[in-house]
C-alpha positions as CSV (number, residue, x, y, z in Angstrom):
1,M,-5.9,3.4,2.6
2,H,-3.5,6.3,3.2
3,H,-6.2,8.2,5.0
4,A,-6.9,5.3,7.3
5,Q,-3.2,5.0,8.0
6,A,-2.9,8.6,8.9
7,Q,-6.0,8.7,11.0
8,S,-4.9,5.6,13.0
9,G,-1.6,7.2,13.9
10,A,0.3,4.4,12.2
11,V,2.5,6.8,10.3
12,A,3.9,8.3,13.5
13,G,6.2,5.3,14.1
14,W,7.6,5.1,10.6
15,E,11.1,6.4,9.7
16,C,10.0,7.5,6.3
17,R,6.5,8.6,5.2
18,R,6.7,6.4,2.1
19,H,6.6,3.2,4.2
20,D,2.8,3.4,3.9
21,E,3.0,2.4,0.3
22,M,3.9,-1.3,0.9
23,E,0.8,-1.8,3.1
24,A,-1.5,0.2,0.8
25,C,-0.4,-1.7,-2.3
26,S,-0.7,-5.1,-0.6
27,L,-4.2,-4.4,0.8
28,G,-5.3,-2.9,-2.5
29,G,-4.2,-6.1,-4.3
30,R,-6.0,-8.3,-1.7
31,Y,-9.2,-6.3,-2.1
32,L,-9.1,-6.7,-5.9
33,D,-8.4,-10.4,-5.6
34,E,-11.3,-10.9,-3.2
35,A,-13.7,-8.8,-5.3
36,R,-12.5,-10.7,-8.4
37,I,-11.6,-7.5,-10.2
38,A,-8.7,-7.5,-12.6
39,D,-5.7,-5.7,-11.1
40,P,-4.8,-2.7,-13.3
41,M,-1.3,-2.8,-11.7
42,P,0.0,-6.2,-12.7
43,N,3.5,-5.6,-11.2
44,R,2.0,-4.6,-7.9
45,R,4.8,-6.1,-5.7
46,F,7.5,-4.4,-7.8
47,W,5.8,-1.0,-7.6
48,A,5.1,-1.4,-3.9
49,H,8.8,-1.9,-3.2
50,A,9.8,1.0,-5.6
51,Y,7.3,3.4,-4.1
52,S,8.1,2.5,-0.5
53,R,11.9,3.2,-0.7
54,C,13.1,6.3,1.1
């Protein structure tokens, strides 16, 4: 996900480089749900907020 964000140029408009974490964590969680795979990170929303703070 982070590679796709960088290649698309999305990171250029962000104030802080860590803002990519919220999108990456959310999409990762959606993928796991759709694939019916147990999420190894049960507190995904908490960690997404923690990691995306600048």
